[in-house]
N, C-alpha and C positions, 0 to 999 in steps of 0.2 A: 750685416752682423744683427740686427736686430735678434734674429731669434733663428736656432737651428733645430729643423726639423728633423722627426727619428729617420727620415731617409740621408738629410743630409749625416747624422751622426757617422751610419752603417756606411756610409763610401768612403767619407774619412778614417773610419777605422779597417773598411777594404783598401786604402790608398795605403795605408803604415805597412800593411800585409804585402802589398805590389812592392814597396820600396826595399822591403827586406830581404824581399828573392830578389832584386836587382841588385843589393849587397852580396849578396852570395854568391851571386854569378862573377862580381868584379873582382873579389876571393878567389875564384875559380882562375879567374883571367892576370891572379898571381900579386893584386894590389892590396892582400890583405895586410897588417899589421905586423912589424916585426918585432913584437915584445920582448923586455928585458925579463929574466927569471923572475919568477918573485916564490912567496909565498904570502897564506894569510891567515893573519894573527889573529883577527876579531870578526864574527859575524852575528847580523839583526838583522829583522824587517829591513828593507832599505838600506841596507849597508852590508860592504866587504870593505875589511880594512887590509890592503897590500903591506910586504915588507918587502924590500929588495935588499940585495948584497949582502956583505956579510956583518956580523958583531965586531963591532971593532970599540974597545973600552975607552970612554972618553968621549966621544964622537957625538956633535953635537947631530938634534936630530930635526926634519924639518916636516912638515906635514903637507899632501899636497890636496889642493883639493879643488876639484871639475866643476866644472856644472851641472847639475843635474836634467840635462837634457839627451846628451848622446851618451856615448858610451865615451868609457877614460882613458882608451887607449890613444889620444889624441898626445895626450905630456909623452907617450913611449910611442910612436910610429913608429920608426927606421932609427937601427943605431947613431945612424950619423946628426940625426934632430931628433932625441930622445933626451928631454927636460928632465926624462926619472937620470939617464945617463950622466948629464952636466952634474947634477947632484951629487951624485956616487963619487965622480970624478972630483968634489972637491971637499971629501972627505965626510960627508952625510951620513946619519943614518936615512935611509929614506923610507917613508908608509906614503899612503896613495889612499883616500878614502874612494872607494869606487863603488857610485851611486849603483843600483839596481830595480830594477822594476819591481811591483808587487809589494812597495807600502802601504798601500791603499790610500784611499783617499783622503781619509783624516790628517794626511801627515803635511804641516805647516810649517813657517820660519822657524820655529822654537826646537821642530823635532831637528829638523835640519841644521842648524844654525847652535843649538845649545845641547842636546839632546846627543842627538847623534856623534858631529863633532867630538862632542865632551866625551862620548863614551872611548873615540879614537884618541885621547889626552889620557883616559885612562889606559889604554891599552897599551901606547907606546913609553908613558911612566916606569910602567912594570917591566915592559918587554927592555928599555933603555936606561932607566934613570936618571933618563932627564926628568927633572921639573920643572924647566918652559923648553921651547921651541921654536922656532921657525915656521910661520905659517904661509905658504903661495895661495892662492886663487887668483883663476881666469873668470872674466863677464861674470856670470848669475853665481859661480861658483866662485869668485872675489867679494860680492857680496856677502854671503855666508861665511865665509873669512874673516870678515870684514867685524859682521855682526859676533862673532864666535872669538875674536879678541876684543869685542871691548865688555862683550860678556864674563870671560874670563880670563882677565887682564894680569891676570899673576901667573896667567898657563905660556902667554906669548911674547918670547923674548924681541921677534924681529918680525914685518908683518909686509909680503909681497905682493903687490898689487896687479894685475895685468889685463889693462881696460878692461878693470870695472865700473860700471854704474852706479857710483854710489850718489848722485844727485840727480833732481828729475825736474821739468817744469813744461810749460806749454810752447817752450823754444828753444827746447834742450834733446837733441837728439830726432834722428825719424821714426820714428815709435811714439812723440807723443802728440800729433795729429792725430792718429786713430785711437790711441788711446781715448782723447776727449771727445771723440764721436763715436763709440761704443757704449754700453748699457754696460751694467755696476757687472764685474767679471764673473760673479755668480752666478749667475743666469747662467753662461758658457760653462763653466762648473760641473751645476747642477746638471745641464744637458748632456756630459760622459761621463761625471762620475772621476774618472784619472783623462783627460784631456789629453788626444795622439796629438804625438808628433808629427803628424801631416798637416793639421791645424797649427800648429806653430811655425812651419815652413810654411806655410799658406799666409798664413799674416804677418810674418816676417816680407816674404816676398812682396805684398802689397805695400807695405810700410815704406822698402828701401829695394824696389825692381835694380837698383845702378848696383849696391854692392851683394845680393844673392843671384841675381843673374849676370847681369852684363859687368860685372866684374871679374866674376868666373870663365865666359867665353872669352873677353880681352884679354887673361893671362893661359890659357890654353891656347891662345894664339901665341901668343908671347913664347909660348915652351916648347912650341913646333921644331925650334933649330936645336936644341936642347933637351937631350934623351934622358935626361938623371933629371932637372928639373919636371917633364913630362909626366914620368911615373911618379915622380912627389905630388905632382896633382893631380892623379889617379887614386892614390892611397890616401889624399883627403879627400878626395870624389865620393870615393869608399866609406870612409868614414861617414861623409853628410848623411848615410843610407842609414846608421846606426841608432838612430832616436830612440827614446822611448816614452811611453805619456807618462805627465805629468800630474802629479795628485791635487785633484781639484781644489781642496785647501792652499796650497802653497801656492798655486799659477792667482787664482784670487786674492792673497795677502798678494804675492809681486806688484800686480797691475794694481790693484788697490790703496794699499797702504805705503809702497816705494815710488812705485811709477805717479798716480795720481795723485797721491797725498803729500808724498816727499817726506814720510817721517825720520827716518832714519836720519837724512841731512837735517832736518827741524832742530831734531834732539826731539823726538815725543816719539819713538818708536816701542814697544812696549814687548818685550820678550821676557816670559814667566812673571815674576815679581820685580823684574828692571827696567826703567824705563831710559834708552840710551841715544846717543847722538855721535858724533866726533868727538867733543868733549871726554868722553868714555874709551879713546883709543891713545894709548897712551905707548905703545911698541914703536921701535924703531922701522922706520917707515919708505918702503919702495914704492912708487906708483908708476906704473909706464901706460904710456897716450900714442897713442896713432894722432898728431895731426889731423891728417887727410881724412878722416873716419867721419864717415855720417852715421854709423850705426852707436859707435861711442864715444862723442867728438870731444876734446878737450873740457868742453864746460859742463859735461856730467863727471868728469874725473878733479878737473883742478878744487875744485871750492871744497871739497870734501877734505883732498889733501891740504889743503893751506889751512880749513879748520879744524885738523885735528890732533889732538893735544900735543900726540907723538915731541920729545925732545930733540931727536934725530930725522930726519926726513930727505929723501932726494925723489926728483921728479924727472925721467927720464922719456924720449923718445922713442918710437920706433917707427922709421923711414919706410918698412914695405920690402917685399920681397914677390919676386917671380917664381912659380911654380907650389902657391902654397893655395890656390882656388879660391881660397875664401880668406879677405885681408884678415880680417877678425881674427882668426886664429893663427897668421904668423909669427907670432909673438912666440906662440910655442913651436912650429913647422917650417919657419921659415932659413936659408941658408944663413942671408947676413943677420938674423936674429939669434944665433947661436953660435956666427965668429964673432959679432960686437957688442950685444944687447946684455945678454947673459955674464960675460967675463965684466961688463960696468957694475951689474947685477953683485957681483960677487967680488968684485974688488969691494966698492960701497957698505956691502952689509960685513966684509974683512976688518972695513974702519970704525964701524958702525961701536958703539960699546953696547 
């Protein structure tokens, strides 16, 4: 991966289009999402802020933060495994930051984690009257949620991090060796301007073939005797085809500032005029880890959780599901996650001050 030729760039962009076509075919086969109705509260380049449910005076607000790699409906895939619906059932005003393509190559961590999530906060405050809210993020979305919670400490009452990697190093996670063997991410970003989703898929499969290929095949095999699990597996497979390009600057900063230099964990991450780290996180904190994961192993989660300045903390384990295709999204779409993990999260949030 020392150089990407113009022909290679074109091939990956064509692969993106091919994957999107396969996704549409899966839609026609009945595996598309069954989303909860929503209204659009705010839009600007790169962002659509969704609002779910009816206005309930005095209800607390939650902002859901997906990873800016694939479409956000994995949080609302089907009624029985909809994180959006679980929050609604708990009496929350539910908002979701839907990242959309077209932001441009110059959008970076400050744009996503500070400016755009800050715009969400302002719109939610105007709509709900809540000065502080709960923020929940998954994977790279969890990184953005954590950065936002450090920069805007007064805006966040509670933070829920779902398999969010916040500590990196040469022995942390399956991507470590690949990152250390590649050139500066800026060279890759320059080749693409916006890094295609297909490139991210190829890199993920190279780094963790067991998680992004073998686990998926095994999960489909285990679903064969369970039509409901197989249908959910296929819905997740359909979602995997719904990636979109990552802005070159965001790609570069995630790889260099976070993965390679571990600045957030070290307390040296610069966002605007602030330098932040775990000492700046004061919101009540729930962190969810998968002890079996090679993609986001516990050592990518626990050190930041332990170092956070939060006065109240809870560390929960997700033990996996059949029918989720990718175990990394099982916390969002797994049957056992919705039966046991999410009730545990809500129970703890209910006792936190």
